[in-house]
C-alpha positions as semicolon CSV with decimal commas, in nm:
position;residue;x (nm);y (nm);z (nm)
1;M;11,610;9,891;7,644
2;A;11,341;9,860;7,892
3;F;11,004;10,041;7,814
4;N;10,971;10,399;7,915
5;R;10,594;10,455;7,836
6;I;10,262;10,250;7,821
7;P;10,142;10,181;7,478
8;I;9,763;10,272;7,387
9;L;9,584;10,029;7,159
10;N;9,258;10,094;6,981
11;L;9,035;9,798;7,032
12;S;8,812;9,897;6,738
13;L;9,079;9,779;6,518
14;A;9,039;9,440;6,626
15;R;8,694;9,427;6,501
16;N;8,774;9,497;6,138
17;A;8,928;9,229;5,925
18;D;9,142;9,490;5,742
19;T;9,291;9,637;6,067
20;K;9,293;9,343;6,290
21;P;9,649;9,207;6,177
22;S;9,794;9,547;6,264
23;F;9,613;9,551;6,597
24;L;9,753;9,190;6,670
25;E;10,101;9,306;6,599
26;S;10,063;9,594;6,839
27;L;9,921;9,372;7,091
28;R;10,201;9,118;7,053
29;S;10,468;9,394;7,102
30;A;10,266;9,503;7,434
31;L;10,256;9,154;7,561
32;L;10,617;9,077;7,501
33;E;10,786;9,396;7,573
34;V;10,575;9,569;7,838
35;G;10,299;9,346;7,991
36;F;10,089;9,686;8,079
37;L;9,872;9,870;7,835
38;Y;9,587;10,111;7,761
39;I;9,290;9,996;7,547
40;K;9,043;10,261;7,424
41;N;8,711;10,231;7,211
42;T;8,609;9,930;7,437
43;G;8,244;9,958;7,327
44;F;8,106;10,053;7,672
45;D;7,821;10,288;7,691
46;D;7,946;10,625;7,855
47;E;7,640;10,631;8,064
48;L;7,715;10,305;8,225
49;I;8,072;10,401;8,299
50;A;7,943;10,732;8,449
51;Q;7,705;10,533;8,678
52;V;7,974;10,266;8,785
53;I;8,192;10,565;8,885
54;A;7,918;10,759;9,059
55;Q;7,799;10,444;9,246
56;G;8,136;10,352;9,361
57;K;8,210;10,680;9,501
58;A;7,862;10,685;9,673
59;F;7,948;10,349;9,850
60;F;8,235;10,542;10,043
61;D;7,990;10,813;10,155
62;L;7,787;10,561;10,345
63;P;7,769;10,572;10,713
64;E;8,048;10,370;10,880
65;E;7,800;10,117;11,022
66;K;7,651;10,046;10,679
67;K;7,978;9,965;10,540
68;L;8,077;9,744;10,826
69;E;7,745;9,547;10,763
70;V;7,920;9,409;10,453
71;Q;8,284;9,379;10,597
72;M;8,518;9,126;10,435
73;K;8,593;8,933;10,749
74;N;8,214;8,850;10,790
75;A;8,259;8,560;10,550
76;P;8,565;8,328;10,437
77;S;8,511;8,447;10,071
78;F;8,733;8,756;10,055
79;L;8,438;8,959;9,927
80;G;8,308;9,249;10,095
81;Y;8,438;9,591;10,251
82;N;8,778;9,661;10,371
83;K;8,851;9,942;10,602
84;L;9,140;10,178;10,561
85;G;9,471;10,024;10,636
86;N;9,327;9,661;10,654
87;E;9,527;9,523;10,381
88;I;9,898;9,449;10,331
89;T;10,110;9,424;10,021
90;A;10,490;9,371;10,026
91;R;10,456;9,344;10,388
92;K;10,345;9,688;10,442
93;T;10,007;9,864;10,517
94;D;9,808;9,965;10,203
95;W;9,630;10,306;10,264
96;R;9,308;10,235;10,088
97;E;8,963;10,130;10,145
98;Q;8,780;9,917;9,914
99;I;8,494;9,661;9,858
100;D;8,554;9,342;9,655
101;L;8,284;9,190;9,439
102;S;8,271;8,902;9,199
103;T;8,033;8,717;8,960
104;P;7,775;8,559;9,155
105;H;7,803;8,208;9,304
106;P;7,625;7,982;9,557
107;L;7,780;7,885;9,887
108;P;8,032;7,587;9,853
109;T;7,932;7,244;9,999
110;A;8,123;7,068;10,277
111;S;8,264;6,820;10,045
112;D;8,420;7,091;9,831
113;P;8,794;7,189;9,853
114;L;8,872;7,456;10,098
115;Y;8,958;7,704;9,821
116;Y;8,603;7,683;9,694
117;N;8,517;7,920;9,969
118;L;8,632;8,182;9,720
119;L;8,330;8,114;9,528
120;S;8,050;8,259;9,730
121;P;7,764;8,513;9,707
122;N;7,844;8,905;9,717
123;Q;7,797;9,118;10,011
124;W;7,582;9,385;9,887
125;P;7,536;9,731;10,061
126;D;7,180;9,801;10,176
127;P;6,964;9,905;9,891
128;D;6,775;10,122;10,101
129;Y;7,080;10,338;10,087
130;L;7,211;10,269;9,731
131;P;6,927;10,117;9,535
132;L;7,127;10,134;9,208
133;F;7,444;9,996;9,325
134;R;7,372;9,618;9,284
135;P;7,196;9,641;8,944
136;I;7,476;9,890;8,795
137;Y;7,768;9,667;8,914
138;E;7,594;9,340;8,818
139;S;7,556;9,486;8,461
140;Y;7,930;9,612;8,463
141;I;8,064;9,294;8,571
142;R;7,871;9,098;8,298
143;Q;7,994;9,333;8,022
144;M;8,358;9,321;8,176
145;S;8,328;8,942;8,170
146;T;8,263;8,945;7,814
147;L;8,511;9,203;7,734
148;S;8,790;8,994;7,926
149;T;8,699;8,670;7,747
150;T;8,710;8,837;7,389
151;F;9,059;9,027;7,490
152;T;9,195;8,695;7,586
153;S;9,113;8,528;7,273
154;L;9,288;8,819;7,094
155;I;9,592;8,764;7,315
156;A;9,581;8,402;7,192
157;E;9,586;8,500;6,851
158;A;9,848;8,753;6,892
159;L;10,079;8,461;7,006
160;H;9,990;8,267;6,700
161;L;9,752;8,037;6,885
162;P;9,413;7,953;6,806
163;S;9,140;8,196;6,965
164;T;9,018;7,926;7,191
165;A;9,374;7,826;7,337
166;F;9,291;7,959;7,695
167;S;8,927;7,835;7,698
168;R;8,997;7,511;7,892
169;F;9,124;7,723;8,177
170;F;8,787;7,864;8,244
171;D;8,485;7,723;8,431
172;P;8,142;7,736;8,261
173;D;8,041;7,990;8,538
174;Q;8,387;8,129;8,574
175;Q;8,435;8,365;8,851
176;H;8,574;8,708;8,794
177;K;8,628;8,956;9,061
178;L;8,610;9,351;9,084
179;K;8,720;9,614;9,344
180;I;8,598;9,962;9,398
181;V;8,902;10,154;9,565
182;K;8,944;10,476;9,743
183;Y;9,290;10,612;9,808
184;P;9,288;10,896;10,057
185;D;9,521;11,177;10,001
186;L;9,815;11,208;10,252
187;S;9,661;11,467;10,461
188;S;9,369;11,217;10,536
189;L;9,596;10,947;10,670
190;P;9,695;10,919;11,039
191;A;9,986;11,164;11,140
192;D;10,225;10,885;11,225
193;Q;10,135;10,683;10,897
194;Q;10,162;10,916;10,607
195;S;10,322;10,644;10,388
196;Q;10,304;10,707;10,016
197;Q;10,199;10,337;9,980
198;G;9,837;10,328;9,834
199;V;9,904;9,968;9,743
200;G;10,255;9,827;9,740
201;P;10,441;9,678;9,452
202;H;10,260;9,366;9,325
203;K;10,153;9,167;9,032
204;D;9,801;9,088;8,953
205;S;9,698;8,710;8,982
206;M;9,496;8,517;8,718
207;L;9,504;8,614;8,356
208;T;9,431;8,985;8,294
209;S;9,309;9,282;8,478
210;Y;9,121;9,592;8,345
211;L;9,145;9,903;8,553
212;L;8,884;10,197;8,530
213;Q;9,073;10,499;8,657
214;A;8,778;10,670;8,819
215;S;8,933;11,014;8,901
216;H;9,185;11,268;8,756
217;H;9,476;11,172;8,995
218;R;9,786;11,019;8,890
219;G;9,952;10,756;9,120
220;L;9,945;10,430;8,922
221;Q;10,302;10,319;8,818
222;A;10,431;10,025;8,618
223;Q;10,793;9,885;8,686
224;N;11,009;9,815;8,371
225;L;11,271;9,546;8,376
226;S;11,546;9,803;8,480
227;G;11,339;9,863;8,804
228;D;11,230;10,199;8,699
229;W;10,877;10,321;8,767
230;I;10,662;10,449;8,472
231;D;10,349;10,666;8,541
232;C;10,014;10,557;8,388
233;P;9,803;10,866;8,410
234;P;9,430;10,861;8,368
235;I;9,329;10,884;8,002
236;P;8,961;10,951;7,955
237;G;8,781;10,642;7,767
238;T;9,051;10,387;7,847
239;L;9,106;10,097;8,057
240;V;9,448;9,990;8,169
241;V;9,518;9,620;8,109
242;A;9,762;9,438;8,320
243;I;9,890;9,101;8,237
244;G;9,844;8,862;8,545
245;Q;10,074;8,587;8,683
246;G;9,830;8,312;8,558
247;L;9,882;8,422;8,199
248;E;10,266;8,429;8,262
249;A;10,247;8,066;8,392
250;L;10,025;7,956;8,112
251;T;10,256;8,110;7,846
252;H;10,614;7,978;7,979
253;G;10,683;8,347;8,082
254;V;10,629;8,492;7,726
255;C;10,366;8,702;7,858
256;A;10,542;8,847;8,163
257;S;10,327;9,008;8,452
258;T;10,430;9,339;8,533
259;T;10,495;9,483;8,883
260;H;10,303;9,782;8,954
261;R;10,191;10,008;9,250
262;V;9,969;10,302;9,347
263;L;10,113;10,615;9,530
264;S;9,867;10,804;9,759
265;P;9,760;11,142;9,621
266;P;9,949;11,445;9,763
267;A;9,796;11,622;10,050
268;G;9,514;11,851;9,941
269;E;9,438;11,659;9,618
270;G;9,143;11,467;9,756
271;P;9,101;11,102;9,713
272;R;9,184;10,880;9,411
273;F;8,920;10,628;9,295
274;S;8,976;10,334;9,086
275;I;8,780;10,027;8,976
276;P;8,993;9,720;8,866
277;F;8,826;9,398;8,722
278;F;9,019;9,080;8,760
279;Q;8,970;8,820;8,494
280;G;8,962;8,478;8,664
281;V;9,091;8,128;8,599
282;S;8,933;7,806;8,710
283;Y;9,065;7,728;9,065
284;D;9,075;7,379;8,975
285;A;9,332;7,442;8,697
286;T;9,659;7,284;8,748
287;F;10,000;7,429;8,634
288;E;9,995;7,302;8,280
289;A;10,081;7,548;8,000
290;V;9,984;7,616;7,647
291;D;10,238;7,528;7,358
292;I;10,382;7,847;7,259
293;P;10,505;7,869;6,889
294;Q;10,871;7,876;6,841
295;E;10,857;8,169;6,640
296;I;10,687;8,370;6,942
297;M;10,950;8,225;7,189
298;A;11,237;8,334;6,964
299;I;11,090;8,705;6,967
300;R;11,065;8,698;7,337
301;E;11,430;8,577;7,364
302;E;11,554;8,819;7,134
303;I;11,385;9,112;7,329
304;L;11,550;8,996;7,633
305;R;11,883;8,966;7,484
306;N;11,870;9,313;7,333
307;R;11,794;9,464;7,683
308;G;12,091;9,319;7,824
309;V;11,941;9,337;8,172
310;D;11,808;9,103;8,424
311;R;11,449;9,146;8,552
312;M;11,446;9,388;8,850
313;D;11,186;9,303;9,078
314;D;11,145;9,090;9,393
315;V;10,769;9,041;9,398
316;E;10,692;8,682;9,475
317;F;10,544;8,471;9,200
318;T;10,224;8,336;9,321
319;F;10,188;8,030;9,083
320;T;10,506;7,848;9,129
321;K;10,498;7,512;8,968
322;G;10,558;7,222;9,203
323;K;10,454;7,427;9,526
324;W;10,076;7,395;9,455
325;G;9,828;7,116;9,334
326;H;9,572;7,376;9,205
327;L;9,553;7,737;9,132
328;G;9,300;7,763;9,380
329;E;9,526;7,678;9,676
330;A;9,781;7,947;9,556
331;T;9,511;8,189;9,538
332;L;9,358;8,129;9,870
333;T;9,700;8,153;10,045
334;N;9,768;8,476;9,862
335;R;9,461;8,613;9,982
336;V;9,508;8,514;10,339
337;K;9,859;8,687;10,316
338;S;9,676;9,002;10,212
339;H;9,398;9,003;10,436
340;P;9,527;8,861;10,773
341;D;9,207;8,964;10,963
342;V;9,020;8,739;10,756
343;G;9,279;8,466;10,796
344;V;9,271;8,496;11,176
345;R;8,880;8,430;11,166
346;W;8,870;8,180;10,893
347;Y;9,198;8,035;10,793
348;P;9,418;8,050;11,115
349;E;9,628;7,725;11,016
350;I;9,709;7,888;10,674
351;L;9,803;8,227;10,842
352;V;10,036;8,048;11,078
353;R;10,215;7,868;10,779
354;I;10,252;8,208;10,608
355;R;10,399;8,358;10,923
356;E;10,657;8,087;10,959
357;E;10,762;8,113;10,587
358;Q;10,789;8,494;10,630
359;R;11,009;8,444;10,917
360;K;11,234;8,214;10,733
361;D;11,239;8,423;10,425
362;G;11,341;8,714;10,647
363;E;11,606;8,534;10,803
364;A;11,734;8,422;10,434
365;K;11,732;8,785;10,335
366;E;11,932;8,908;10,619
367;W;12,193;8,636;10,560
368;R;12,214;8,738;10,190
369;R;12,246;9,111;10,290
370;D;12,532;8,999;10,528
371;F;12,698;8,815;10,247
372;V;12,671;9,093;10,008
373;K;12,815;9,332;10,264
374;E;13,106;9,122;10,328
375;T;13,167;9,039;9,953
376;V;13,148;9,436;9,871
377;H;13,398;9,486;10,171
378;V;13,642;9,247;10,026
379;E;13,600;9,332;9,652
380;K;13,596;9,724;9,696
381;G;13,793;9,764;10,021
382;M;13,501;9,915;10,197
383;D;13,491;9,951;10,578
384;V;13,264;9,718;10,751
385;E;13,049;10,029;10,810
386;G;13,044;10,130;10,425
387;S;12,718;10,180;10,257
388;L;12,569;9,892;10,092
389;P;12,481;9,912;9,716
390;T;12,118;9,985;9,622
391;M;11,863;9,719;9,531
392;K;11,931;9,831;9,162
393;E;12,289;9,767;9,201
394;I;12,275;9,425;9,363
395;S;11,951;9,240;9,394
396;V;11,942;9,072;9,744
């Protein structure tokens, strides 16, 4: 049976030798059956979290010209500010504004691979306007980097692997990323654009991500294997952990990345704020995987057999083996796809290739829909004008 709730794990149990085995068992269940979970008792200082939220909200109160000083398309790194409606997911506009930050890196050299453009300095807002913003977020990113590394070691142990099993996929100065996101409520959107898509259905890249839900609003939802959307409401003192596509690739699909989305807040409820942290993987990594113990593979296979359903999502898998030489190439292409304004300025050739692939994919989907329609017509005796099955009935 597909999951119908998101598990909550107590991270403090992992710090005690007596309770760690039960924690690892719960973590293994969450990894193999859900791919989405809450963690509580993370060890973060409450005052730091309060400052992170306050400074994040304050950024969006800056004058428009100050936010545009750090606009994402100013640089090829995909770091910086994105205006409302400037990002695309699942080929539709995301109604959110945001700023992307990362662990600090110097500018790449001319001899570096193109995807090293992702490793660059941050664009920080003017300290005369937000003097605490940079120190608060540098501290939070450092502490989140430590937490994510620790949690990844726990994931390895939950899979009966050495705690260092994933260490070879990290750079010594590994880049991790963070977004500060504002989702306006529906009444704040253009009259002709009142879509509920805060961010469309997607899977996070890399290994793991950790979401701080920074306001009381609902809206985050995870999709189970039956295609149903399960609410992930804010719970004070927790982070929401999502398994990324990188971890799915490295574990032969044992740790499956889970599709999720955000719905815009209803009219009159005010904006929703969230601050996700994304644990990175070396952009130079290739598509090798770790050796998963047979007993873990058997548990995963049994879970899938017991469900009796195929996986119901059509989100493209970023790290398809054989398509890319390095994870960095896949990541750069994915970023251009999400931020075409940056692609136009800095990566026009990649953007042209993406548009051509999307055109071909659209034609293929149209052909498949025609095929399904004719098949249903023949098998069910429907009129040619008869209604097609839903995506949950037949995946096309």
